N, C-alpha and C positions, 0 to 999 in steps of 0.2 A: 504494499499500499504506500503510495507516494503522496506527499503534501507539498504544494508549491510554497516557495519562499516569497514573501511580499514586503515591500517597503524597507528592505534591509533587515527585517526581523527574522529570527530563526524559523524554519519551517515547522509545521505541527509535528512532523515525524521526529525532528530533533527534540522538541519539547517533550513528547511522549517518551523518548529514550532516556531522558534525564528525570523522569518522574520516579519517586521512591516506591510508589505503589504499582503493583502488577496490573496490566490492562489487557483484556481479552476481547476479541470480536468473535462471536460464537454463531454457528448454525443452529437455530432452535430445534430442528427436526433430528439431525444426526448427532448433535452435541460436539461437532468438530470445531477445532480452534482455527479460524480463517486468518487471523492476524494477532500478533501480541507484541508488546514492547520488551525491552531487554530485561526489566525486572521480573517479567513473567516467567523467564526461564533461568536467568542467571542466579536469582535468589534461591532456586531449587537445585542448583548444581548441575543444571542441564544445558545442552546446546539448543539453539533455535530449531534445528531439524528434528529434535526429539520432542518438540512441543507442537509446532505447526502442523496442521492437518491431522493431528491425533485428537481423540476424544478428550474433552475436559475431564471425563470420568476417570481417566488414567492418572490425573493429578489429585483428585478429591477422594479422601478416605471415607467420607460419610455419606456419599451417594453411590449406590451400586446398581449398575444395569440400566438399560434403556427404558424399561417400564417405570422405574422410579424417576428417571430424568424426565420422561413424558409428563408425569404428574407435576413435577416442579415447574416444568416449562409452561404448563397450563396456568399455574399460579402467577408466574412472572408476567404473562400476557395480560392478566387482569389487574396487576398492581402498578402503581406509578414507579415504585422502586422496591424491589424485593431484596431483603437483607438476610443473609445466611451466615452463621458462625460455624465454621468447620475446620478441617485440617487438611493441609496439602502435603503430599509425599515429597520428601527430599531424596536426592539421588543417593545419599549415604545410608538410607534406610530410616532415617529419623522423620519427624513430622514438624510442621510449622502451623501454629494456630493462626487462622485468617478470618477476617470479616469481609464478606463479599457482598457488594452492592450491585444489583443487576437491573438494567433498564432495557426496554425493548423499543425498536423503531423500525420503520419501513423505508427502504430506499430503492427507487426505481422498481417498485413492485415486489421487492424481496424483503422478507422479515429477517431481523438480526437481533441478537442480544449483545449488549455491551456490559461487561463485568469489570469492576474495579476491586481488586483483592488487596487488603491491607494486612501486613504482618502485625499481629497484636500481642507478640511475645512479651514486649516491654510493658504493655498495659496490664498483663496478667501477673507480672511480678510484683511483689509486695515491697513497699517502702517500710522497713522495719522501725524507722524512727517515728513514723506517724500512725502505724497500725496498732490497734488495741489487740489484746489477747483473743477476744471473741472474733474479731475480724480475721485474725490469722488462722484461727480454728476453722471458721467457716470457709475461708479460702482453701485450706488444706482438704476439707471434706468435699467441696465442690470440685476440686481437681481429681480427687481419688475416686469419686463415684460418678456414675452416669447421670445422676440427678439428685437434687436436694430440694425439699419443700419445707415450709415453715408456716404453720396454720394458726391464726389467732381465732380461737373458738368464740371470743366475744363479738368479733365483727364478721367472721367467716372470710376475712382476707387471707390470701395465701401467697407467699413468696415462692416463685418458681425459679430455680437457678438457671443460668444460661445453658448449662449442660443438658438439663431436663427439657428445656425448650428445643434445643438443637436435636435431641433424641427424637422428639415428636415432630420435627420438621419445621418448627416455627423460628422466626427471627428473634433477636434479643429484646425487641420492644413489642412483641406480640404476646398473645395469651392473656386474657383478662385475669388479674390477680384475685380470683374469687374461687371458693371451694366448688361452686357449680360448674366452673370450667373443667375442673378435674373429674367431677362426677359424670359430666356429659361424655367424656372421653373413655370412661370405663365401659368395657363391653357389656351389653345388656344382660348376657347370661351370667356374668361374674358379679354384677353390681350388688345384688342383694347379699351375697356371701361376704363381699368385701366390707360393705357398710355394717353388717352384723358383727364382724371381727373388730371393726373400729369401735362400735358401740360397747362391746364387751370389755374392751381395754379401757374406755372412758369410765365405765362403771366399776372398774377395779377387778373384774373377773379374769382378765388376762394381764400378765406382767407387761406385755408389749403387744403392739399390732404387727402382724407379719402375714403376708399373703403373696401368692403367685397368681397373677391374673393378666388379662389382655387390656392393653390401652390402644386407642385408636389415634393415629397421627393425623396431621392436617390433610393428607392425601387419601384418607379413608382406609388405610391398611392397618391391620392389627399387629402389635408387637407384644411379646410376652415380657413381663417385668417381675422382679422380685422386690417387693416393697416392705420396708421395715420402719416403724415409727414408734414414738413413745411420748407420753405427756412429760413436759419439762418445766411447766409453771402451773401453780394453782393459787386460787384466791385465799382470803383469810379463813373461809369456811371449808377449804380443802377441795373445792371444785376445780376441775381442770380448766385452764384458760389458754394454754398454748401447747401445741403438739408439733414435733419436727420429725422428719423421716428422710430416708435415703432410698433411691430407686436404682436398681440395677437392670440393665437390658439383658434378658436371658433367652432371647428369641432363638438363637442358634442351638443352644443347649436343649431348649424345650421342644423344638422341632425334631432334633435328633432323638429325644426320649419318646416322642409320639411315634416316630418311624420305628424305633426299636420295639415299642409296645405293639404296633401293628404287626411287625414281623413275628413277634412272639405269639400272637393270637390269630393271625389270619394265614390260611393256606395260600402260599405264593402262587400256585397254579390256578386254582379255582376262585380265589379272592372271596372265599367264605371262611367262617371260623374253622380253625384246625381242631384236632382231637383234644388238645390240652384245654383250650378255651371252651370248646363245645361240651366237654365233660363237666367243666365248672358251672356252666349254664344249666346243664341237666340236673346237677346236684342242687342248684338253687330251686329249680321247679319241683324237685322231689321234696325239699324242705317246706315249700309253700303248700303242697298237697297234703303233707303230713299235718300241718297246722290247721288247714281248712277242711280237710276230708274230701275235697273236690277231686274230680276225675283227672287223670293224666295218661296220655298215650305216647308211646315210643315206637318208632319204626326204624328198622334197619333195611336199607335199600342197596341193591347190588346191580351193576350193569351186566346184562347177560352177554356171554361169549365175548367179553371185552378183550381177552387175550388174542383172539383171532383178528380184531381190528388192528392191534399193534403189529401182529405178524404179517398181515396182508398190506397194510397202508403205512406202516412206520410209526414211530413213537410220537413224531410231531403231530400227526393226525390224531393219534390216540390222546395226546394232551388236549387238543382242541375239542375232542368229544367230551372229555371230562369237564372242561370249562363250560361248554354249551349245556351239559346236563345240570351243572350247578346253577346256571342262569335259569334254566327251564323250571327247576325246582323252586327257586326264589319267586318266580312269577306266578307259580301255581299255589304255593302255600298261603295261608292267611298271614296278615301282618304280625300277629302275635306268635306265629310259629317260628321255629329255628331249624335250620339244616347245617350240619357241619360234616366235613370230610373226615371219616374215620381212618382212612388209609387205602391206598390203591384205588380200586374202583368202587369202594364202599362208602355210603353216606348214612348218617343218622338223622332221623326226623324227631324233633321234640315238639309235641302238640299239647300245649297247656289247655286245661279245662275241656279236653276232648274226650267224650265217652266213646263207647264202641261205634255207635251209629255215625258220629261226626268223623272219627278216624277212618272208618270204612269209606265214607264219602270223599275224604281228602285223598285216600289211596286211589280211588276210582278216577278222580280228577287228574291225578298224576299220570296214570296209564293212558287216559284219553289225550292228554297233552303230548305225550311221547308218540302216540299213534298219529296225531294230526301234524306233527312236525315233518317237513320235507328233508330228511337227513341226506337222501341221495343228492338232491339239488344243492343243499347248502355245503356239504362236506365231501360228497362223492362216496359215501359209505352206505352200506345197507341200513335198513331201518334199525334204530336202536331201541331195545326194550329193556325193562327193568323187572326185577323180582323184589317183593317187599314182604318183610315179616313185621307184624304188628302185635303189640301187647298193651293192654289197657288196665289201669288200676281204677277201681278195685275188681272189676268183673273177671279179667283173665288171671290177675296176679295180686293177691292181697298184700304182698310184701313189695313196697315201692323199689327197694334197692335191687330186686331181681328182675325188674321190668326189661332192662337192656339185655340181659341174658336170655330171657324168654323171647324177646323179639328176634334175637339172633338165631335161636333154634327154629322159630317159625320161618325165617328166611331160608334156612337150609331145607326145610320142608317144601317151600315154594319152588326152589330150584330143582329139587329132587323129582317132583311130580310134573315138571314140564316148563318151568320158567315163565316169564311174562305174566305174572299173577301175584296176588297177595294171599298170604296165609296168616292165620291168627294163632296166637299162643294158646288160646282157649280150645281151638280146634285140634291141637296136638293130643289132647286127652282121648279123642276118638280115633286117632290115627296112629299107626305104628311109628316110633321114632326112626329117623334115618340111620342106617347102620354104617354107611360110608359117606364121607363128605363129597358132595357133588363137584365134579371138575368143571370150571368155567367154560 
């Protein structure tokens, strides 16, 4: 970018090169740096070629990915000046705290962002001679934590630290300093629990407030936080008047925990509960039936001749059949029912509050759904059928903990007498027990 020299004065380009602040001209869509002055790269230990035509996200540590950039760009377009306090990466691996002020403009039909980034390291340093002990303590806490809040219970005014505002995507002068601002950002599903924990602490039932919950940032995304707080001031009657707390962003850890929990409870192939979590759910339903005396039915379902599908079409097709079977079962069962993969081609049906008649009807619906599906057209395999063994408490089995075993025996009977059918545990009393386990 060139700027003409006029009337003997230095050109605008020379003026920009001598600015102490970094200046960037950005493409709002791609986030690419179209032009920058010397401070924009030299202060970061970089060369101009390492900055120009690269994404500004490569410099910024607090904005990750184009989706988040698109959200911020939308805010910039609607603001006269968007202020963001963040951190720029230095070439040596360190970081530089910066305050970035961004404006938008249109030139010859093209939109641009103009950002001025100021190094605020000196502003953040403390003058020991003029700082009080409380100020130094607050400074240390603010720098050590992702966020700090200070709530006056008398006025409901809340101080939000710059780090907390930055964590939620706000500038240093944004976020109304009131408790309702915070309440509004707490995820609706977490709000009651969080407020209950705070109330218990204020009433002296908990030594301190501590919770993990979701906070919504300015762009509508939820982040997970670990929030801890405690009453620090009381009036003459001992009533709490001030409460302070610290917030830590635990989104990465929480998402990892959720993924691990899912891996531990969900069958990776069929995306339904695995045997471990399915058995836990069955135990819960057994306990409920024991307390209420209500009926409970359990079914064991096996895909007929599944080994031949693997042998003829390969395991990839076999895996797809297993997945489609799981989908079909979820679609056919009632919302209150549960299906989990027990292993191989075997699935277990847990049918709460289902007596014999209801369980028989559900099994009939399953057979009908398998018969109606075009397996040949969808996967190129012959029609897939299933055998089902059912056991119902209390009609078939008065002992709840034997339901699964009884349903399993009924399944063997169904496969022995021809497959593609349902047999009941109660019917085994009138039929000879299978002497040899049927081969799939």
